[in-house]
Predicted model as a PDB file, atoms N, CA, C, CB and O in Angstrom, pLDDT in the B-factor column:
MODEL        1                                                                  
ATOM      1  N   MET A   1     -57.221 103.461 117.069  1.00 50.00           N  
ATOM      2  CA  MET A   1     -56.925 102.352 116.617  1.00 50.00           C  
ATOM      3  C   MET A   1     -58.128 101.521 117.171  1.00 50.00           C  
ATOM      4  CB  MET A   1     -55.529 101.950 116.982  1.00 50.00           C  
ATOM      5  O   MET A   1     -58.453 101.796 118.326  1.00 50.00           O  
ATOM      6  N   SER A   2     -58.873 100.501 116.498  1.00 51.00           N  
ATOM      7  CA  SER A   2     -59.622  99.534 117.044  1.00 51.00           C  
ATOM      8  C   SER A   2     -58.802  98.383 117.932  1.00 51.00           C  
ATOM      9  CB  SER A   2     -60.356  98.958 115.911  1.00 51.00           C  
ATOM     10  O   SER A   2     -57.799  97.936 117.375  1.00 51.00           O  
ATOM     11  N   HIS A   3     -59.024  98.017 118.849  1.00 63.00           N  
ATOM     12  CA  HIS A   3     -58.316  96.988 118.760  1.00 63.00           C  
ATOM     13  C   HIS A   3     -59.074  95.431 118.327  1.00 63.00           C  
ATOM     14  CB  HIS A   3     -57.682  97.027 120.041  1.00 63.00           C  
ATOM     15  O   HIS A   3     -58.705  94.356 118.800  1.00 63.00           O  
ATOM     16  N   ASP A   4     -59.614  95.511 117.849  1.00 70.00           N  
ATOM     17  CA  ASP A   4     -60.242  94.251 117.047  1.00 70.00           C  
ATOM     18  C   ASP A   4     -59.416  93.670 116.314  1.00 70.00           C  
ATOM     19  CB  ASP A   4     -61.311  94.504 116.169  1.00 70.00           C  
ATOM     20  O   ASP A   4     -59.209  92.458 116.368  1.00 70.00           O  
ATOM     21  N   TYR A   5     -58.776  94.556 115.448  1.00 77.00           N  
ATOM     22  CA  TYR A   5     -57.934  94.412 114.446  1.00 77.00           C  
ATOM     23  C   TYR A   5     -56.924  93.308 114.533  1.00 77.00           C  
ATOM     24  CB  TYR A   5     -57.350  95.560 114.286  1.00 77.00           C  
ATOM     25  O   TYR A   5     -56.014  93.810 115.193  1.00 77.00           O  
ATOM     26  N   GLU A   6     -56.563  92.005 114.211  1.00 83.00           N  
ATOM     27  CA  GLU A   6     -55.829  91.282 114.112  1.00 83.00           C  
ATOM     28  C   GLU A   6     -55.043  91.303 113.221  1.00 83.00           C  
ATOM     29  CB  GLU A   6     -56.213  90.523 114.198  1.00 83.00           C  
ATOM     30  O   GLU A   6     -55.575  91.055 112.139  1.00 83.00           O  
ATOM     31  N   PRO A   7     -53.466  91.584 113.155  1.00 85.00           N  
ATOM     32  CA  PRO A   7     -52.421  91.753 112.268  1.00 85.00           C  
ATOM     33  C   PRO A   7     -52.537  90.231 111.575  1.00 85.00           C  
ATOM     34  CB  PRO A   7     -50.910  92.190 113.054  1.00 85.00           C  
ATOM     35  O   PRO A   7     -53.070  89.329 112.222  1.00 85.00           O  
ATOM     36  N   ASP A   8     -52.074  90.015 110.386  1.00 89.00           N  
ATOM     37  CA  ASP A   8     -51.818  88.990 109.870  1.00 89.00           C  
ATOM     38  C   ASP A   8     -50.011  88.530 109.627  1.00 89.00           C  
ATOM     39  CB  ASP A   8     -52.656  89.163 108.697  1.00 89.00           C  
ATOM     40  O   ASP A   8     -49.156  89.417 109.615  1.00 89.00           O  
ATOM     41  N   ALA A   9     -49.801  87.679 109.525  1.00 92.00           N  
ATOM     42  CA  ALA A   9     -48.698  86.802 109.754  1.00 92.00           C  
ATOM     43  C   ALA A   9     -47.604  87.935 109.077  1.00 92.00           C  
ATOM     44  CB  ALA A   9     -48.858  85.110 108.964  1.00 92.00           C  
ATOM     45  O   ALA A   9     -46.862  88.345 109.970  1.00 92.00           O  
ATOM     46  N   SER A  10     -47.418  88.309 108.273  1.00 93.00           N  
ATOM     47  CA  SER A  10     -46.443  89.287 107.520  1.00 93.00           C  
ATOM     48  C   SER A  10     -46.253  90.514 108.193  1.00 93.00           C  
ATOM     49  CB  SER A  10     -46.913  89.645 106.141  1.00 93.00           C  
ATOM     50  O   SER A  10     -45.123  90.868 108.530  1.00 93.00           O  
ATOM     51  N   GLU A  11     -47.591  91.419 108.492  1.00 93.00           N  
ATOM     52  CA  GLU A  11     -47.327  92.449 109.161  1.00 93.00           C  
ATOM     53  C   GLU A  11     -46.625  91.813 110.730  1.00 93.00           C  
ATOM     54  CB  GLU A  11     -48.746  93.346 109.212  1.00 93.00           C  
ATOM     55  O   GLU A  11     -45.451  92.177 110.795  1.00 93.00           O  
ATOM     56  N   LYS A  12     -46.853  91.355 111.411  1.00 93.00           N  
ATOM     57  CA  LYS A  12     -46.563  90.795 112.428  1.00 93.00           C  
ATOM     58  C   LYS A  12     -44.594  90.559 112.436  1.00 93.00           C  
ATOM     59  CB  LYS A  12     -47.600  89.439 112.400  1.00 93.00           C  
ATOM     60  O   LYS A  12     -43.624  90.636 113.191  1.00 93.00           O  
ATOM     61  N   ARG A  13     -44.813  90.372 111.602  1.00 94.00           N  
ATOM     62  CA  ARG A  13     -43.024  89.689 111.066  1.00 94.00           C  
ATOM     63  C   ARG A  13     -42.278  91.264 111.002  1.00 94.00           C  
ATOM     64  CB  ARG A  13     -42.928  88.616 108.857  1.00 94.00           C  
ATOM     65  O   ARG A  13     -41.385  91.638 111.763  1.00 94.00           O  
ATOM     66  N   ILE A  14     -43.031  92.250 109.642  1.00 94.00           N  
ATOM     67  CA  ILE A  14     -42.933  93.362 109.798  1.00 94.00           C  
ATOM     68  C   ILE A  14     -42.422  94.510 111.254  1.00 94.00           C  
ATOM     69  CB  ILE A  14     -43.991  93.410 109.365  1.00 94.00           C  
ATOM     70  O   ILE A  14     -41.585  95.387 111.461  1.00 94.00           O  
ATOM     71  N   ARG A  15     -43.272  93.977 111.821  1.00 93.00           N  
ATOM     72  CA  ARG A  15     -43.599  95.227 113.140  1.00 93.00           C  
ATOM     73  C   ARG A  15     -42.483  94.451 113.965  1.00 93.00           C  
ATOM     74  CB  ARG A  15     -45.585  95.342 114.109  1.00 93.00           C  
ATOM     75  O   ARG A  15     -41.746  95.179 114.629  1.00 93.00           O  
ATOM     76  N   PHE A  16     -42.203  92.817 114.033  1.00 95.00           N  
ATOM     77  CA  PHE A  16     -41.368  92.668 114.950  1.00 95.00           C  
ATOM     78  C   PHE A  16     -39.775  92.804 114.744  1.00 95.00           C  
ATOM     79  CB  PHE A  16     -41.701  91.559 115.378  1.00 95.00           C  
ATOM     80  O   PHE A  16     -38.907  92.922 115.609  1.00 95.00           O  
ATOM     81  N   GLY A  17     -39.638  92.748 113.212  1.00 96.00           N  
ATOM     82  CA  GLY A  17     -38.013  93.253 112.715  1.00 96.00           C  
ATOM     83  C   GLY A  17     -38.077  94.590 112.580  1.00 96.00           C  
ATOM     84  O   GLY A  17     -36.935  95.051 112.579  1.00 96.00           O  
ATOM     85  N   CYS A  18     -39.240  95.755 112.420  1.00 96.00           N  
ATOM     86  CA  CYS A  18     -38.435  96.845 113.078  1.00 96.00           C  
ATOM     87  C   CYS A  18     -38.328  97.564 113.831  1.00 96.00           C  
ATOM     88  CB  CYS A  18     -38.237  97.387 112.776  1.00 96.00           C  
ATOM     89  O   CYS A  18     -37.781  98.666 113.788  1.00 96.00           O  
ATOM     90  N   GLY A  19     -39.153  96.728 115.144  1.00 96.00           N  
ATOM     91  CA  GLY A  19     -38.866  97.288 116.219  1.00 96.00           C  
ATOM     92  C   GLY A  19     -37.353  96.697 116.736  1.00 96.00           C  
ATOM     93  O   GLY A  19     -36.560  97.443 117.311  1.00 96.00           O  
ATOM     94  N   PHE A  20     -36.997  95.003 116.411  1.00 96.00           N  
ATOM     95  CA  PHE A  20     -36.046  94.549 116.679  1.00 96.00           C  
ATOM     96  C   PHE A  20     -34.636  94.897 116.380  1.00 96.00           C  
ATOM     97  CB  PHE A  20     -36.293  93.716 116.428  1.00 96.00           C  
ATOM     98  O   PHE A  20     -33.620  94.595 117.006  1.00 96.00           O  
ATOM     99  N   ILE A  21     -34.831  95.857 114.888  1.00 96.00           N  
ATOM    100  CA  ILE A  21     -33.720  96.783 114.645  1.00 96.00           C  
ATOM    101  C   ILE A  21     -33.638  97.988 115.262  1.00 96.00           C  
ATOM    102  CB  ILE A  21     -33.637  97.068 113.437  1.00 96.00           C  
ATOM    103  O   ILE A  21     -32.503  98.452 115.158  1.00 96.00           O  
ATOM    104  N   PHE A  22     -34.516  98.793 115.964  1.00 96.00           N  
ATOM    105  CA  PHE A  22     -34.795  99.675 116.324  1.00 96.00           C  
ATOM    106  C   PHE A  22     -33.870  99.568 117.653  1.00 96.00           C  
ATOM    107  CB  PHE A  22     -36.159  99.823 116.267  1.00 96.00           C  
ATOM    108  O   PHE A  22     -32.876 100.283 117.780  1.00 96.00           O  
ATOM    109  N   GLY A  23     -34.200  98.789 118.464  1.00 96.00           N  
ATOM    110  CA  GLY A  23     -34.260  98.096 119.638  1.00 96.00           C  
ATOM    111  C   GLY A  23     -32.699  97.871 119.775  1.00 96.00           C  
ATOM    112  O   GLY A  23     -32.086  98.289 120.757  1.00 96.00           O  
ATOM    113  N   GLY A  24     -31.906  96.980 118.424  1.00 95.00           N  
ATOM    114  CA  GLY A  24     -30.859  96.814 118.594  1.00 95.00           C  
ATOM    115  C   GLY A  24     -29.737  98.175 118.049  1.00 95.00           C  
ATOM    116  O   GLY A  24     -28.554  98.118 118.385  1.00 95.00           O  
ATOM    117  N   ILE A  25     -30.101  99.003 117.451  1.00 95.00           N  
ATOM    118  CA  ILE A  25     -29.461 100.402 117.157  1.00 95.00           C  
ATOM    119  C   ILE A  25     -29.209 101.251 118.800  1.00 95.00           C  
ATOM    120  CB  ILE A  25     -30.718 101.393 115.991  1.00 95.00           C  
ATOM    121  O   ILE A  25     -28.216 101.572 119.453  1.00 95.00           O  
ATOM    122  N   PHE A  26     -30.771 101.380 118.990  1.00 93.00           N  
ATOM    123  CA  PHE A  26     -31.038 102.414 120.834  1.00 93.00           C  
ATOM    124  C   PHE A  26     -30.265 101.495 121.626  1.00 93.00           C  
ATOM    125  CB  PHE A  26     -33.073 102.545 121.775  1.00 93.00           C  
ATOM    126  O   PHE A  26     -29.797 102.073 122.606  1.00 93.00           O  
ATOM    127  N   GLY A  27     -29.839  99.802 121.540  1.00 93.00           N  
ATOM    128  CA  GLY A  27     -29.274  99.269 122.701  1.00 93.00           C  
ATOM    129  C   GLY A  27     -27.707  99.745 122.591  1.00 93.00           C  
ATOM    130  O   GLY A  27     -27.007 100.296 123.439  1.00 93.00           O  
ATOM    131  N   PHE A  28     -27.346  99.264 120.995  1.00 91.00           N  
ATOM    132  CA  PHE A  28     -26.117  99.726 120.936  1.00 91.00           C  
ATOM    133  C   PHE A  28     -25.458 101.233 121.036  1.00 91.00           C  
ATOM    134  CB  PHE A  28     -25.855  99.269 119.947  1.00 91.00           C  
ATOM    135  O   PHE A  28     -24.281 101.427 121.341  1.00 91.00           O  
ATOM    136  N   ILE A  29     -26.272 102.115 120.775  1.00 90.00           N  
ATOM    137  CA  ILE A  29     -25.764 103.311 121.215  1.00 90.00           C  
ATOM    138  C   ILE A  29     -25.807 103.726 122.747  1.00 90.00           C  
ATOM    139  CB  ILE A  29     -26.413 104.232 120.484  1.00 90.00           C  
ATOM    140  O   ILE A  29     -25.246 104.745 123.150  1.00 90.00           O  
ATOM    141  N   VAL A  30     -26.456 102.932 123.505  1.00 87.00           N  
ATOM    142  CA  VAL A  30     -26.329 103.031 124.927  1.00 87.00           C  
ATOM    143  C   VAL A  30     -25.415 102.482 125.610  1.00 87.00           C  
ATOM    144  CB  VAL A  30     -27.244 102.677 125.459  1.00 87.00           C  
ATOM    145  O   VAL A  30     -24.848 102.911 126.615  1.00 87.00           O  
ATOM    146  N   VAL A  31     -25.240 101.293 124.922  1.00 87.00           N  
ATOM    147  CA  VAL A  31     -23.731 100.470 125.610  1.00 87.00           C  
ATOM    148  C   VAL A  31     -22.482 100.871 125.121  1.00 87.00           C  
ATOM    149  CB  VAL A  31     -23.624  98.855 125.315  1.00 87.00           C  
ATOM    150  O   VAL A  31     -21.409 100.493 125.592  1.00 87.00           O  
ATOM    151  N   LEU A  32     -22.663 101.881 123.871  1.00 85.00           N  
ATOM    152  CA  LEU A  32     -21.198 102.633 123.828  1.00 85.00           C  
ATOM    153  C   LEU A  32     -21.187 103.658 124.422  1.00 85.00           C  
ATOM    154  CB  LEU A  32     -20.658 103.013 122.613  1.00 85.00           C  
ATOM    155  O   LEU A  32     -20.093 103.972 124.893  1.00 85.00           O  
ATOM    156  N   ARG A  33     -22.149 104.434 124.613  1.00 81.00           N  
ATOM    157  CA  ARG A  33     -22.479 105.515 125.526  1.00 81.00           C  
ATOM    158  C   ARG A  33     -21.308 105.181 127.019  1.00 81.00           C  
ATOM    159  CB  ARG A  33     -24.417 105.400 125.910  1.00 81.00           C  
ATOM    160  O   ARG A  33     -20.249 105.735 127.313  1.00 81.00           O  
ATOM    161  N   GLU A  34     -21.769 104.493 127.441  1.00 78.00           N  
ATOM    162  CA  GLU A  34     -21.685 103.785 129.122  1.00 78.00           C  
ATOM    163  C   GLU A  34     -20.604 102.834 128.997  1.00 78.00           C  
ATOM    164  CB  GLU A  34     -23.206 102.831 129.746  1.00 78.00           C  
ATOM    165  O   GLU A  34     -19.984 103.112 130.024  1.00 78.00           O  
ATOM    166  N   VAL A  35     -19.881 101.803 128.388  1.00 74.00           N  
ATOM    167  CA  VAL A  35     -19.072 100.911 127.873  1.00 74.00           C  
ATOM    168  C   VAL A  35     -18.061 100.647 126.817  1.00 74.00           C  
ATOM    169  CB  VAL A  35     -19.628 100.352 127.749  1.00 74.00           C  
ATOM    170  O   VAL A  35     -18.416 100.185 125.733  1.00 74.00           O  
ATOM    171  N   TYR A  36     -16.562 100.974 127.132  1.00 74.00           N  
ATOM    172  CA  TYR A  36     -15.839 101.230 126.046  1.00 74.00           C  
ATOM    173  C   TYR A  36     -14.934  99.858 125.578  1.00 74.00           C  
ATOM    174  CB  TYR A  36     -14.981 102.492 126.395  1.00 74.00           C  
ATOM    175  O   TYR A  36     -14.045  99.780 124.731  1.00 74.00           O  
ATOM    176  N   GLN A  37     -15.404  99.009 126.297  1.00 76.00           N  
ATOM    177  CA  GLN A  37     -15.224  97.609 125.436  1.00 76.00           C  
ATOM    178  C   GLN A  37     -16.189  97.006 125.478  1.00 76.00           C  
ATOM    179  CB  GLN A  37     -14.263  96.661 125.775  1.00 76.00           C  
ATOM    180  O   GLN A  37     -16.731  96.993 126.583  1.00 76.00           O  
ATOM    181  N   MET A  38     -16.901  96.199 124.307  1.00 76.00           N  
ATOM    182  CA  MET A  38     -17.892  95.213 124.182  1.00 76.00           C  
ATOM    183  C   MET A  38     -17.688  94.340 124.476  1.00 76.00           C  
ATOM    184  CB  MET A  38     -18.334  94.969 123.331  1.00 76.00           C  
ATOM    185  O   MET A  38     -17.088  93.582 123.713  1.00 76.00           O  
ATOM    186  N   THR A  39     -18.057  93.942 125.721  1.00 82.00           N  
ATOM    187  CA  THR A  39     -17.924  92.324 126.479  1.00 82.00           C  
ATOM    188  C   THR A  39     -19.130  91.632 126.285  1.00 82.00           C  
ATOM    189  CB  THR A  39     -17.686  92.297 128.204  1.00 82.00           C  
ATOM    190  O   THR A  39     -20.033  92.370 125.892  1.00 82.00           O  
ATOM    191  N   GLY A  40     -19.412  90.552 126.419  1.00 84.00           N  
ATOM    192  CA  GLY A  40     -20.419  89.603 126.491  1.00 84.00           C  
ATOM    193  C   GLY A  40     -21.678  90.112 126.769  1.00 84.00           C  
ATOM    194  O   GLY A  40     -22.687  90.304 126.090  1.00 84.00           O  
ATOM    195  N   LEU A  41     -21.323  90.315 128.138  1.00 86.00           N  
ATOM    196  CA  LEU A  41     -22.499  91.212 128.951  1.00 86.00           C  
ATOM    197  C   LEU A  41     -23.198  92.202 128.057  1.00 86.00           C  
ATOM    198  CB  LEU A  41     -21.853  92.130 130.209  1.00 86.00           C  
ATOM    199  O   LEU A  41     -24.389  92.188 127.747  1.00 86.00           O  
ATOM    200  N   ALA A  42     -22.197  93.134 127.662  1.00 87.00           N  
ATOM    201  CA  ALA A  42     -22.666  94.186 127.154  1.00 87.00           C  
ATOM    202  C   ALA A  42     -23.566  94.109 125.579  1.00 87.00           C  
ATOM    203  CB  ALA A  42     -21.456  94.989 127.144  1.00 87.00           C  
ATOM    204  O   ALA A  42     -24.365  94.953 125.172  1.00 87.00           O  
ATOM    205  N   TRP A  43     -23.101  92.687 124.807  1.00 88.00           N  
ATOM    206  CA  TRP A  43     -23.515  92.228 123.763  1.00 88.00           C  
ATOM    207  C   TRP A  43     -25.058  91.709 124.426  1.00 88.00           C  
ATOM    208  CB  TRP A  43     -22.423  91.149 123.098  1.00 88.00           C  
ATOM    209  O   TRP A  43     -25.822  92.301 123.663  1.00 88.00           O  
ATOM    210  N   THR A  44     -25.794  91.076 125.236  1.00 91.00           N  
ATOM    211  CA  THR A  44     -26.745  90.348 126.008  1.00 91.00           C  
ATOM    212  C   THR A  44     -27.697  91.725 126.455  1.00 91.00           C  
ATOM    213  CB  THR A  44     -25.962  89.370 127.371  1.00 91.00           C  
ATOM    214  O   THR A  44     -28.925  91.686 126.525  1.00 91.00           O  
ATOM    215  N   PHE A  45     -27.045  92.673 126.676  1.00 91.00           N  
ATOM    216  CA  PHE A  45     -27.659  93.991 126.972  1.00 91.00           C  
ATOM    217  C   PHE A  45     -28.473  94.201 125.883  1.00 91.00           C  
ATOM    218  CB  PHE A  45     -26.696  95.155 127.178  1.00 91.00           C  
ATOM    219  O   PHE A  45     -29.701  94.128 125.829  1.00 91.00           O  
ATOM    220  N   VAL A  46     -27.460  94.544 124.782  1.00 92.00           N  
ATOM    221  CA  VAL A  46     -28.037  95.067 123.318  1.00 92.00           C  
ATOM    222  C   VAL A  46     -29.325  93.867 122.557  1.00 92.00           C  
ATOM    223  CB  VAL A  46     -26.413  95.169 122.101  1.00 92.00           C  
ATOM    224  O   VAL A  46     -30.337  94.270 121.984  1.00 92.00           O  
ATOM    225  N   VAL A  47     -29.132  93.078 122.653  1.00 94.00           N  
ATOM    226  CA  VAL A  47     -29.567  91.966 122.428  1.00 94.00           C  
ATOM    227  C   VAL A  47     -31.066  91.843 123.103  1.00 94.00           C  
ATOM    228  CB  VAL A  47     -28.549  91.034 122.876  1.00 94.00           C  
ATOM    229  O   VAL A  47     -32.075  91.529 122.471  1.00 94.00           O  
ATOM    230  N   GLY A  48     -31.023  92.112 124.332  1.00 95.00           N  
ATOM    231  CA  GLY A  48     -32.411  91.946 125.051  1.00 95.00           C  
ATOM    232  C   GLY A  48     -32.965  93.485 124.897  1.00 95.00           C  
ATOM    233  O   GLY A  48     -34.101  93.454 125.369  1.00 95.00           O  
ATOM    234  N   ILE A  49     -32.741  94.509 124.552  1.00 95.00           N  
ATOM    235  CA  ILE A  49     -33.119  95.624 124.138  1.00 95.00           C  
ATOM    236  C   ILE A  49     -33.532  95.488 122.877  1.00 95.00           C  
ATOM    237  CB  ILE A  49     -32.257  96.508 124.287  1.00 95.00           C  
ATOM    238  O   ILE A  49     -34.367  96.269 122.420  1.00 95.00           O  
ATOM    239  N   ALA A  50     -33.015  94.496 122.151  1.00 96.00           N  
ATOM    240  CA  ALA A  50     -33.509  94.674 120.628  1.00 96.00           C  
ATOM    241  C   ALA A  50     -34.802  93.467 120.831  1.00 96.00           C  
ATOM    242  CB  ALA A  50     -32.042  94.221 119.173  1.00 96.00           C  
ATOM    243  O   ALA A  50     -35.665  93.328 119.965  1.00 96.00           O  
ATOM    244  N   LEU A  51     -34.781  92.806 121.851  1.00 96.00           N  
ATOM    245  CA  LEU A  51     -35.682  91.883 121.879  1.00 96.00           C  
ATOM    246  C   LEU A  51     -37.046  92.280 122.275  1.00 96.00           C  
ATOM    247  CB  LEU A  51     -35.236  90.959 122.622  1.00 96.00           C  
ATOM    248  O   LEU A  51     -38.097  92.190 121.641  1.00 96.00           O  
ATOM    249  N   VAL A  52     -36.762  92.831 123.694  1.00 96.00           N  
ATOM    250  CA  VAL A  52     -38.004  93.943 123.902  1.00 96.00           C  
ATOM    251  C   VAL A  52     -38.441  94.624 123.019  1.00 96.00           C  
ATOM    252  CB  VAL A  52     -37.818  94.899 124.707  1.00 96.00           C  
ATOM    253  O   VAL A  52     -39.419  94.106 122.480  1.00 96.00           O  
ATOM    254  N   CYS A  53     -38.060  95.868 122.496  1.00 96.00           N  
ATOM    255  CA  CYS A  53     -38.624  96.757 121.150  1.00 96.00           C  
ATOM    256  C   CYS A  53     -38.929  95.658 120.281  1.00 96.00           C  
ATOM    257  CB  CYS A  53     -37.468  97.903 120.336  1.00 96.00           C  
ATOM    258  O   CYS A  53     -40.075  96.037 120.040  1.00 96.00           O  
ATOM    259  N   GLY A  54     -38.820  94.581 119.606  1.00 96.00           N  
ATOM    260  CA  GLY A  54     -39.201  94.154 118.754  1.00 96.00           C  
ATOM    261  C   GLY A  54     -40.783  93.268 119.296  1.00 96.00           C  
ATOM    262  O   GLY A  54     -41.778  93.089 118.593  1.00 96.00           O  
ATOM    263  N   TYR A  55     -40.590  92.852 120.678  1.00 96.00           N  
ATOM    264  CA  TYR A  55     -41.696  92.573 120.963  1.00 96.00           C  
ATOM    265  C   TYR A  55     -42.973  93.321 121.658  1.00 96.00           C  
ATOM    266  CB  TYR A  55     -41.396  91.774 121.440  1.00 96.00           C  
ATOM    267  O   TYR A  55     -44.167  93.022 121.652  1.00 96.00           O  
ATOM    268  N   LEU A  56     -42.404  94.197 122.141  1.00 95.00           N  
ATOM    269  CA  LEU A  56     -43.202  95.615 121.909  1.00 95.00           C  
ATOM    270  C   LEU A  56     -43.862  96.481 120.482  1.00 95.00           C  
ATOM    271  CB  LEU A  56     -42.237  96.526 122.406  1.00 95.00           C  
ATOM    272  O   LEU A  56     -45.002  96.931 120.363  1.00 95.00           O  
ATOM    273  N   ALA A  57     -43.085  96.513 119.801  1.00 95.00           N  
ATOM    274  CA  ALA A  57     -43.821  96.634 118.435  1.00 95.00           C  
ATOM    275  C   ALA A  57     -44.718  96.087 117.831  1.00 95.00           C  
ATOM    276  CB  ALA A  57     -43.276  96.544 117.688  1.00 95.00           C  
ATOM    277  O   ALA A  57     -45.524  96.635 117.079  1.00 95.00           O  
ATOM    278  N   LEU A  58     -44.626  94.550 118.213  1.00 94.00           N  
ATOM    279  CA  LEU A  58     -45.472  93.238 117.651  1.00 94.00           C  
ATOM    280  C   LEU A  58     -46.719  93.626 118.483  1.00 94.00           C  
ATOM    281  CB  LEU A  58     -44.768  91.464 118.028  1.00 94.00           C  
ATOM    282  O   LEU A  58     -47.823  93.566 117.943  1.00 94.00           O  
ATOM    283  N   ARG A  59     -46.633  93.905 119.392  1.00 93.00           N  
ATOM    284  CA  ARG A  59     -47.915  93.622 120.636  1.00 93.00           C  
ATOM    285  C   ARG A  59     -48.630  95.306 120.339  1.00 93.00           C  
ATOM    286  CB  ARG A  59     -47.086  93.291 122.879  1.00 93.00           C  
ATOM    287  O   ARG A  59     -49.858  95.317 120.246  1.00 93.00           O  
ATOM    288  N   CYS A  60     -47.933  96.610 120.201  1.00 93.00           N  
ATOM    289  CA  CYS A  60     -48.581  97.555 120.671  1.00 93.00           C  
ATOM    290  C   CYS A  60     -48.609  98.420 119.153  1.00 93.00           C  
ATOM    291  CB  CYS A  60     -47.860  98.204 122.070  1.00 93.00           C  
ATOM    292  O   CYS A  60     -49.250  99.465 119.036  1.00 93.00           O  
ATOM    293  N   GLY A  61     -47.906  97.883 118.158  1.00 91.00           N  
ATOM    294  CA  GLY A  61     -47.825  98.689 116.768  1.00 91.00           C  
ATOM    295  C   GLY A  61     -47.736  99.719 116.348  1.00 91.00           C  
ATOM    296  O   GLY A  61     -46.551 100.033 116.241  1.00 91.00           O  
ATOM    297  N   ASP A  62     -48.603 100.688 115.933  1.00 91.00           N  
ATOM    298  CA  ASP A  62     -48.599 102.227 116.083  1.00 91.00           C  
ATOM    299  C   ASP A  62     -48.101 102.731 117.005  1.00 91.00           C  
ATOM    300  CB  ASP A  62     -49.648 102.786 116.115  1.00 91.00           C  
ATOM    301  O   ASP A  62     -47.018 103.313 116.946  1.00 91.00           O  
ATOM    302  N   GLU A  63     -48.914 102.587 118.216  1.00 93.00           N  
ATOM    303  CA  GLU A  63     -49.030 102.505 119.308  1.00 93.00           C  
ATOM    304  C   GLU A  63     -47.307 102.769 120.096  1.00 93.00           C  
ATOM    305  CB  GLU A  63     -49.822 101.165 119.438  1.00 93.00           C  
ATOM    306  O   GLU A  63     -46.923 103.679 120.830  1.00 93.00           O  
ATOM    307  N   PHE A  64     -46.796 101.921 119.722  1.00 93.00           N  
ATOM    308  CA  PHE A  64     -45.426 102.048 120.409  1.00 93.00           C  
ATOM    309  C   PHE A  64     -44.522 102.897 119.396  1.00 93.00           C  
ATOM    310  CB  PHE A  64     -44.722 100.491 120.736  1.00 93.00           C  
ATOM    311  O   PHE A  64     -43.482 103.420 119.795  1.00 93.00           O  
ATOM    312  N   TRP A  65     -44.881 102.994 118.300  1.00 92.00           N  
ATOM    313  CA  TRP A  65     -43.900 104.090 117.670  1.00 92.00           C  
ATOM    314  C   TRP A  65     -44.465 105.385 118.051  1.00 92.00           C  
ATOM    315  CB  TRP A  65     -43.757 104.022 116.006  1.00 92.00           C  
ATOM    316  O   TRP A  65     -43.590 106.251 118.011  1.00 92.00           O  
ATOM    317  N   GLU A  66     -45.564 105.815 118.393  1.00 93.00           N  
ATOM    318  CA  GLU A  66     -46.215 107.216 118.639  1.00 93.00           C  
ATOM    319  C   GLU A  66     -45.333 107.201 120.138  1.00 93.00           C  
ATOM    320  CB  GLU A  66     -48.288 107.324 118.684  1.00 93.00           C  
ATOM    321  O   GLU A  66     -44.857 108.242 120.592  1.00 93.00           O  
ATOM    322  N   SER A  67     -45.232 106.256 120.628  1.00 93.00           N  
ATOM    323  CA  SER A  67     -44.617 106.825 122.218  1.00 93.00           C  
ATOM    324  C   SER A  67     -42.859 106.794 122.036  1.00 93.00           C  
ATOM    325  CB  SER A  67     -45.186 105.471 123.814  1.00 93.00           C  
ATOM    326  O   SER A  67     -41.922 107.173 122.739  1.00 93.00           O  
ATOM    327  N   ILE A  68     -42.936 106.387 121.218  1.00 90.00           N  
ATOM    328  CA  ILE A  68     -40.814 106.675 120.597  1.00 90.00           C  
ATOM    329  C   ILE A  68     -40.825 107.777 119.962  1.00 90.00           C  
ATOM    330  CB  ILE A  68     -39.893 105.452 119.224  1.00 90.00           C  
ATOM    331  O   ILE A  68     -39.856 108.528 120.070  1.00 90.00           O  
ATOM    332  N   GLY A  69     -41.922 108.121 119.157  1.00 90.00           N  
ATOM    333  CA  GLY A  69     -41.859 109.797 118.815  1.00 90.00           C  
ATOM    334  C   GLY A  69     -42.005 110.564 119.620  1.00 90.00           C  
ATOM    335  O   GLY A  69     -41.711 111.689 119.214  1.00 90.00           O  
ATOM    336  N   LYS A  70     -42.424 110.527 120.915  1.00 91.00           N  
ATOM    337  CA  LYS A  70     -42.523 111.592 121.826  1.00 91.00           C  
ATOM    338  C   LYS A  70     -41.370 111.982 122.792  1.00 91.00           C  
ATOM    339  CB  LYS A  70     -43.594 111.318 122.559  1.00 91.00           C  
ATOM    340  O   LYS A  70     -41.304 112.936 123.568  1.00 91.00           O  
ATOM    341  N   TRP A  71     -40.550 111.066 122.557  1.00 84.00           N  
ATOM    342  CA  TRP A  71     -39.384 110.960 123.565  1.00 84.00           C  
ATOM    343  C   TRP A  71     -38.124 112.053 123.095  1.00 84.00           C  
ATOM    344  CB  TRP A  71     -38.791 109.249 123.571  1.00 84.00           C  
ATOM    345  O   TRP A  71     -37.441 111.967 122.074  1.00 84.00           O  
ATOM    346  N   PRO A  72     -38.035 113.178 124.247  1.00 81.00           N  
ATOM    347  CA  PRO A  72     -37.204 114.024 124.196  1.00 81.00           C  
ATOM    348  C   PRO A  72     -35.744 113.955 123.705  1.00 81.00           C  
ATOM    349  CB  PRO A  72     -37.277 114.348 125.186  1.00 81.00           C  
ATOM    350  O   PRO A  72     -34.781 113.800 124.457  1.00 81.00           O  
ATOM    351  N   PHE A  73     -35.704 114.036 122.877  1.00 66.00           N  
ATOM    352  CA  PHE A  73     -34.092 113.370 122.319  1.00 66.00           C  
ATOM    353  C   PHE A  73     -33.207 114.824 122.212  1.00 66.00           C  
ATOM    354  CB  PHE A  73     -34.170 112.392 120.349  1.00 66.00           C  
ATOM    355  O   PHE A  73     -32.029 114.805 121.855  1.00 66.00           O  
TER     356      PHE A  73                                                      
ENDMDL                                                                          
END                                                                             
């Protein structure tokens, strides 16, 4: 993929939104596996993971999703 391509505003929103949703679900699953009560700290962790994934999806685009696809689940 060419690094000269600059996505428009709607593509940036879509990238961030999809990454945020993925990160929220992923963070929630991680927290549920480790914590039996959802405390404020656990919710902060979930939101933090969601924000990081949203940012990475925004900045890296398809490269972010390709790296997620390579994870051994």
